[in-house]
C-alpha positions as CSV (number, residue, x, y, z in Angstrom):
1,M,-30.9,-5.1,-15.2
2,L,-29.2,-1.8,-16.0
3,L,-27.4,-0.1,-13.2
4,T,-26.4,3.5,-13.6
5,V,-24.0,4.8,-11.0
6,S,-22.1,8.0,-10.9
7,R,-18.8,7.0,-9.3
8,E,-15.2,7.6,-10.1
9,V,-13.1,4.6,-10.9
10,R,-9.3,4.4,-10.2
11,L,-7.8,2.2,-12.9
12,A,-6.0,-0.6,-11.1
13,A,-2.3,-1.6,-11.7
14,I,-1.3,1.4,-13.9
15,E,0.3,4.8,-13.6
16,V,-1.1,7.2,-16.2
17,V,0.4,10.3,-18.0
18,R,-1.4,13.5,-18.8
19,S,-2.3,12.4,-22.3
20,S,-4.0,9.2,-21.0
21,R,-7.3,11.0,-20.5
22,D,-7.6,11.8,-24.2
23,A,-6.6,8.2,-25.1
24,L,-9.2,6.8,-22.7
25,Q,-12.1,9.1,-23.6
26,S,-12.9,7.7,-27.1
27,P,-13.1,4.0,-26.3
28,V,-15.2,4.4,-23.1
29,D,-17.4,7.5,-23.7
30,G,-21.1,6.4,-23.7
31,R,-20.3,2.7,-23.7
32,D,-21.2,-0.1,-21.2
33,L,-18.3,-1.0,-18.9
34,Q,-17.4,-4.0,-16.9
35,L,-15.7,-3.3,-13.6
36,M,-13.6,-6.1,-12.0
37,R,-13.1,-4.6,-8.6
38,V,-9.7,-5.0,-6.9
39,G,-10.0,-5.9,-3.2
40,S,-12.8,-4.6,-1.1
41,D,-11.3,-1.2,-0.2
42,Q,-11.9,2.0,-2.0
43,A,-9.2,4.4,-3.1
44,R,-8.8,7.8,-1.7
45,Y,-11.8,10.1,-2.3
46,G,-14.2,7.2,-2.4
47,R,-13.1,6.0,-5.9
48,V,-13.6,2.3,-6.7
49,V,-10.3,0.6,-7.7
50,A,-10.9,-1.8,-10.6
51,F,-9.9,-3.3,-13.9
52,V,-12.2,-2.0,-16.6
53,R,-13.4,-3.7,-19.8
54,V,-15.5,-2.0,-22.5
55,G,-18.6,-4.0,-23.5
56,D,-17.8,-7.7,-24.0
57,S,-14.1,-7.2,-24.6
58,Q,-11.7,-9.5,-22.9
59,Q,-8.9,-6.8,-22.9
60,A,-8.8,-4.5,-20.0
61,I,-8.6,-0.7,-20.6
62,Q,-5.4,-0.9,-18.6
63,E,-3.7,-3.2,-21.2
64,M,-4.9,-1.0,-24.1
65,L,-3.4,2.1,-22.5
66,I,-0.1,0.4,-21.7
67,L,0.1,-1.0,-25.3
68,Q,-0.4,2.6,-26.6
69,G,2.3,3.9,-24.3
70,Q,-0.3,6.0,-22.5
71,A,0.3,4.4,-19.1
72,R,3.0,2.3,-17.4
73,V,2.6,-0.7,-15.1
74,A,2.3,0.4,-11.4
75,A,4.7,-0.9,-8.7
76,R,1.9,-2.9,-7.1
77,I,-0.2,-4.9,-9.5
78,G,-1.8,-7.8,-7.7
79,D,-2.0,-11.3,-9.1
80,K,0.9,-12.8,-11.1
81,A,-1.1,-13.6,-14.3
82,C,-2.3,-10.0,-14.5
83,A,1.2,-8.7,-13.9
84,D,2.6,-10.9,-16.6
85,I,0.1,-9.6,-19.2
86,L,0.6,-6.0,-18.3
87,L,4.4,-6.2,-18.1
88,R,4.5,-8.0,-21.5
89,S,2.4,-5.2,-23.0
90,E,4.7,-2.6,-21.5
91,R,7.8,-4.3,-23.0
92,V,6.0,-4.2,-26.4
93,A,5.2,-0.4,-26.1
94,R,8.7,0.4,-24.8
95,A,10.4,-1.5,-27.7
96,A,8.2,0.3,-30.2
97,R,8.8,3.6,-28.4
98,R,5.1,4.3,-28.3
99,G,3.6,7.2,-26.4
100,L,5.5,8.0,-23.2
101,W,8.3,5.6,-24.1
102,A,9.3,8.0,-27.0
103,D,10.1,10.6,-24.3
104,P,13.8,10.3,-23.2
105,N,12.6,11.2,-19.6
106,F,10.8,7.8,-19.4
107,A,13.8,5.8,-20.6
108,P,15.0,3.2,-18.2
109,L,17.6,4.5,-15.8
110,R,21.0,2.8,-15.6
111,P,22.2,1.9,-12.2
112,E,25.4,3.9,-12.7
113,H,23.3,7.1,-12.8
114,L,22.9,7.2,-9.0
115,N,21.9,10.9,-9.0
116,R,18.9,10.3,-11.3
117,I,17.9,7.3,-9.3
118,A,18.2,9.2,-6.0
119,S,16.0,12.0,-7.4
120,A,13.3,9.4,-8.1
121,R,13.3,8.2,-4.5
122,G,9.7,7.7,-3.2
123,Q,8.4,7.6,-6.8
124,F,8.1,5.0,-9.5
125,A,11.4,4.5,-11.3
126,L,12.4,2.1,-14.0
127,V,16.0,0.9,-13.6
128,E,17.4,-1.5,-16.1
129,R,20.1,-4.0,-15.1
130,K,20.3,-7.5,-13.8
131,V,19.4,-7.5,-10.1
132,L,21.6,-9.8,-7.9
133,S,19.8,-9.4,-4.6
134,V,17.0,-7.4,-2.9
135,R,17.2,-6.5,0.8
136,E,14.7,-4.6,2.9
137,S,15.7,-2.6,6.0
138,G,12.9,-0.7,7.7
139,A,11.1,1.4,5.1
140,T,14.0,1.2,2.6
141,I,14.5,-1.4,-0.2
142,Y,18.0,-2.0,-1.4
143,L,18.8,-3.5,-4.8
144,K,22.2,-4.9,-5.6
145,F,22.9,-4.7,-9.4
146,R,25.3,-6.8,-11.4
147,A,27.6,-3.8,-11.6
148,A,28.0,-4.0,-7.8
149,L,26.2,-0.8,-7.3
150,V,23.6,-0.4,-4.6
151,A,20.6,1.9,-5.2
152,R,18.5,3.2,-2.3
153,L,15.1,3.7,-3.8
154,Y,12.6,4.1,-1.0
155,G,12.6,5.2,2.6
156,N,13.5,8.2,4.6
157,D,16.9,9.4,5.7
158,S,16.5,8.6,9.4
């Protein structure tokens, strides 16, 4: 049975960049898609949140976009096996400096650059350093890095 539905899908587990739309258009345009829905809730504006595969492919569109450097792994992914696959793909794209990883603005932040980290508060930020401990206090998450610096990433000032 063929089901044709006109719905918007939010790609689960990734954050996209502006060029992602062009990278996504060619592989999916006019093709059959498999949607692996994430949870039972819909995203804002009634969009379905899902992992998407083209045809019979076993690779999700999300993994393809990450490997091309057209997306990065989101802060909330879901299951560990999926997270491992996506994070491994992101490491490959980062090491090869593909797509967004060629842009110095997407380079991992160092914990000693507190001003840059603070400017990313409330947003996704990639900070590279060994983490010694994680502590949560209210809406704020504190990370203690090997360099004995503490970065306040999320939360309000109250």
